[in-house]
N, C-alpha and C positions, 0 to 999 in steps of 0.2 A: 265880709271881705274888703280890703282896702282897694281904692282906685288909684292906679299908678299911670304915669305917662310913659309910653314906649320910649319916647326921646330921652327920658331921664334914667333909664335902666343902666346900671353899671354893668361892666364886663362879667362881674360874678353873678349879678342878677340874670343876664341873659344866658350864661352857662347853665344856671338852675333851670331855666325853662327849655334849653335845647339839648342838654345832656341829661336825660332822664334814666339814669341807671337803675335806680330803685334798689340798690344794694346787692345786685346779682353777683357782681364780682367779689364781694366780701364773702359770700357763702361758697365760693368754688372749692376752697381747700378742705372744708368740712364735708362738702358733697362727695368730694373725691374718695374720702375714707368710706363713706357709706357705699358708694358704687363698688369699691373694692371688696368690701365685706359680702355684698350681695353676689358678687361674680364667684367668690371663693367658697361661701357658706351656703348659698341659696336659700331654701325656705327658712333655715334656722335663723339666718341673719334677717330676713323680712320679719319674722315674728318678733324677734328681739327688738328690732328697731321700731316696729309698730308699737309695742309695749312702752318703749322709751319715749317716743315722740307723740304718739296718740293716746297713750294710757289705756289702751284696749288690748285684751288678750283674744287673739283669733285663733280659731280652729281651722276649718277649711278655708283657704284663701279663694276658692272658686265658689262664687255666689250666684251662678247663672240661674239656678232654680228659684232663688230667692227673688230675682228680678221678675221672673215669669209669674211667680205667685203674687208679687205686689201688683202687677199689672191686672192679674185675674181678679184680685180683690177689689181694685177700684173699679173694674168693670161691673162687677156683681153688685157693688154699692151705687151704681149709676152716678159716680162721683164726677162732678163738673170739671174737676181737674183734669180727669183723663180726657174729656171732650176737648178741653183747652189744648192738651198734648197732641191730640190727633189733628186738630185744625192746623196748629203751628207746624207739626210735622208734613202735612199735605202741602203747606206753603213753601216750606223749605225744600221739600223734594221736587216739587214742580220747578222751582227757580234753578236748582242745581241740574236737573235734567236738560235745561236749555243750554247748559255749559258743555255738554257732551260733544267733543270734536268729531267729525266724520273722516274716516280713512279716505285717502284721494290718490289718484293715479293719472297722470297726463303723458302724452306722447310729445316729445320735442325733436323732431328730425331724426328718428330712429332711436331716440333714447325714451325709454319708458321709465319714468321717475315718479316717486309717490312717497307717501307718508302714512304709518298706520300707528294706531294708539291701542295699548294694552294696559290692563290694571296691574298694580303690583299684587303680589300673592297674599300678603297679610299686612295688617295695620293695627297700631295700638292707638286708642284714644283716652287721653286723661280727662277725667271729669271731676273738677274741684269739689271740695266739700268745705269744711272749716266752719266759719261763722254763719255762712248762708248755704242754702241748697241750690244746685244749678242743674235742674233738669234740662234747661235750655241749651246748655253746653254738651249735653249727651246728643240732642237732635243735631246740633250744628256740626259735631265731630263725626258721628256714625254715618248719618244719611248720605253726605256726599261721598264717603267711601263705598257704601253699597250701591249708590247711583253709578259710580265708576265701574263697579263690577269686582270689587276686591272680595276674594273667596272667604276670607276669615278676618273678622274685625273683633278685636279684644278691647275691652274697656277695663280700666282700672279707676277705682275711686276710693277715697279715704274710708277707712273703718270707723264704727261707732257702735255704741251699745245697741242702737237701732238706727241703721241708716235710712235716711228719708226715703219713704215708700214712693213718693212722686218721682224722685230721681230714678229709682229703680224702674218704675213703670215707664218712665221716658226712655231709658235705656233699652228696654225691651221693645218698646213700640218703635224705636228707630232701626231695630234689626240687628243689634249686636249678637254675635255668635257666642262669645264667652265673656263673663264678668268677674272681675276679681276685686277683692276688697283690700286693697294696697294703696297707700297714699304717699305723697312727698317724693323725695328723691329716691327712696327705695322702690316706689312704684314705677318711676322711669327706668331704674336700673333693671328691675324684674322684666319689664317688657323689652329692654334693649339686649340683655344677655341670656335671660331664661333662668328658671329655676326648676326644681322637681315638679312644681305645680303650675307655672307660668311658662308658656311657650314664647320663645323670642319672636319678634315681629320684624318686618322689613322697614317700617316707618312709624315714627310716633308723632302724633299731633295733639294740640289741645292746650289751653291756657292753665296757669297755675301761679302759685306764689313763687317768691325769688328762689326757694330750694328746688322746686320743680323745674323752673327756668334754668338755674345753674346745672342741673343734672342733665338736661337736655344738651346744654352746651359741652358738657364734659363728654357725653356718650356720642355726640355728632362725629361722624366718621366711621364708627363702629355700627351705627344705625342712622338712617336718614331721619331728619326731623322737618316739621313745617317752618318754623322760624322761633326766635326768641321772644316770647310775649310777656311783658311785664304788666303792672297794675293797669286798670282802666284809666282811659284819658278822653277828655272832650275839649274841643275848642268850638265856641259859638262866634261867628262873624255876623255882626248885627249892624243894621243902620237905624235911622231915626224912627222908622215904620214899625220896628219890632215891639212886642208886647213884653215889658220887663218881667212880668210874672212868669210868662212861658219860658224866657231865656233862663230865669233863675231855676225854674223846675227841672229843666234839663241838666243844669249844673249840678243841683242837689241830688238828682237821680244817679248820676255817674259818681258822685262823691260818696254814696252809701256803700258802693261795692267794697272799698278798701281804704284804710287810712293812708295808704300810699298813692291813692289815685290823684291824677292831675286834672284840674278843671279850670278853664280858662274862658274868658269872654273878651272880645275886641270889638271896639267900636269907635267911630269918630265923632259921636254924639255926646256931649258933656252930660246932658240930662239923663240920657239912657243909662250911662255908666252908673250914676249914683243911684238911679231907680233899681237897677239890677242889683247893686250891692244891698240895698235895703230889703229887697225881696228874697235874696238868698238868706240873709240873716233870720228873717221872719220864717221862711219855710224850714230852714234847718232846725229851729227851735221847736217847730211842731212835729218834727219826725221821731219815729221810733228808734232810729239808729243814729241820733244826734251826735253821740260821742264819736263814732266813726266819721261822720260827715265833717264835724268841726275839725278832726285831724287832718282830713284831706284838703279841706279849704285853707288850713294853715301851711300845707305844703308849699316849699319855696317854688315849685313849678306850677302853682296855682295862682289865679289872680284876676282881676278885672283891670284890663288894660285900655288906656285911651290913646287913640292915634290922632296925629294932626290932620290926616285925610284917609279916606278909604284905601288910596294906594298905599299908604304906609301900613295900614291894617292888613291888606292882602300880602305885602311882603313879609310881614311878621307871621302871618298864617302859613305862607308857603314854607318858610323856614322851620317852623314848629312841627310841620307834617303829622297831624293829629291822627290818632286812631279813629276817632269819630269827629267828623267836621259838620256842624250844622251852620247852614247859611240862611239867615232870616233877614232879608233885604228886598226892596222893591224891585230891583233888577238882580235877582239871585243867578239867574242863567249867565249874564255877563261877568259877574264876579267869578263864577265857577270856571268859565273859560279862562280865566287868569291863574288858575290853581291847579297844580299837577300832583302835589303831594298830599294824599289823604288816603286813609284806609277805607272808609265808607262815608259817603256824603249824604246829608239830609237836607233837602231844600224845602223852605217854606215853613209857616208856623204850625201846620198840623202834622209835619214829619217828626213826630216824637222820636228820639234816639231809642227810647224804650221798645218802640214797636219793631225797630231792627234787631234789638236784643233778643226779642221772642219770636215774632210771628210774621213779620213782613215778607221774609222769604230769603234776602241775602244773608250771608254768613256773618256771625258776630265775632268769630275768631279772626282778629285783624292784628295788623303790625303796630307795635308801640315803640316808644323811645325814638321816634324819627325813622323808624324801619320803612314807612310808607315812601320813602325817598328811593327805596331800592327793591321793593317787591310788594305784591298785593296780599290779600287775605286768604284764608282756606277757601278751597273750591274743589269742584269735581276734579279739574286738572291736577290737583295736589296728589291724587292717588293714580295718576296715569303715567306712563312712560312711552316714549315714541321711538319708532324705528324707521329709518328711511329705506326705501326699496328701489333698486335700479336693475334695468335690463337694457343692454346695448346691443344692436345688431352690428353686423360687420362694417357696414358704412358709417354708422354713427362712431364706432371706435376708431376708424380710419380718420374721421374729421377731427377727432381731438388727440390723435397718436402723436403728432409732432409736439404739440403742447406738453403732453405727459411726459414724453421721453426727454425733451429739453429741460424741463423743470426737475425731473428725477435726477438727471446727470449732474445738474447744477447743484443738487443737494448731496451728490456723492453716492446715490443709491442706484447703482448700475443695474441690479437685478430688477428693480422696479421697471426701467426702461425695457430690459430684455423681456419681461413678461408680456409687454405689448407688442414688441417686434416679432415674437415667435408666432403670434396669432396670423401673421401675413406671410410666414415663411412657405 
């Protein structure tokens, strides 16, 4: 990775860092055709598209029993991977249980006002496949929904000649009610609109490639979604106390996700910038996924940036609004206080981003492409809706009657005003 000065970045360079579309818009026209086929042809379209895009001929789309069987076989084999899934699931569940809001009711001078929270009826969770298996995404998507109390949680995941048994076991451990072997845009379309085999859901969550993200964008409005999550990204904000090997390790770890991943380190220390660049190159060369990592490192939205001061580094970090923000600095809390835009924050040298990806507890389904400026990551609240509750006694209505009738008549809604007056006739 080359070291560049923030001050020397051209307008085009800055756009590459701050406008990280990852090709979603370019996929939307093709995705629209896929969705239309699934809506009109149902299972037939799903199977045809699966054969075309995944090169797999699928029979039953419902593989719920396969997930249960994979879990049972790992359990019988005393497989350490199932132990890891269970420990991660417990941590994720505990963290998300703490997010459950409580219903409340309070009295205000004769007005009894409150708010109550109820889960949506059904949710669909997309669990990616492709080059890597993602059992962790099953835990991160399904567990918050079940903690929220969603009655039916369906998972869709790309098909294969043999779907990774660890992913299937994780889906079952997380508590999914139904599992379908459908990937890509056709998987999102099936969850959004339903087919003969797939029941439509109220909300779809989960990360995926640009086709999945484009499909969520197209279906939004007909079905609720969490947000449009693109390829993985990380920004490490570091000072002279940071260990360059550890900074490089986090960059390389996120780069191995996807060739379109964005990995950035920002520092005001000249020596650290050069040392991180050298360490990244060395660690990438030793990785089993070197080709993917190199492609991500060459991404226009990736790089090691040298700031003239930590204040300039913070300003760049705030504008970047990273999915994963790692702060490795002597005064990390002070730096964090100056940053509001981040999906998930990792403080200190031992807070490996990979820990958050798998087992620390917080969710790893996070806003990308600057989305952290507008919303947060997947949570228990994602699967809840709220209602307000009001009860007014006669005196309380009398207290606000003049205000209500005056505003109603100002809006030309005389029946609103009359509905209050009638209660005092």
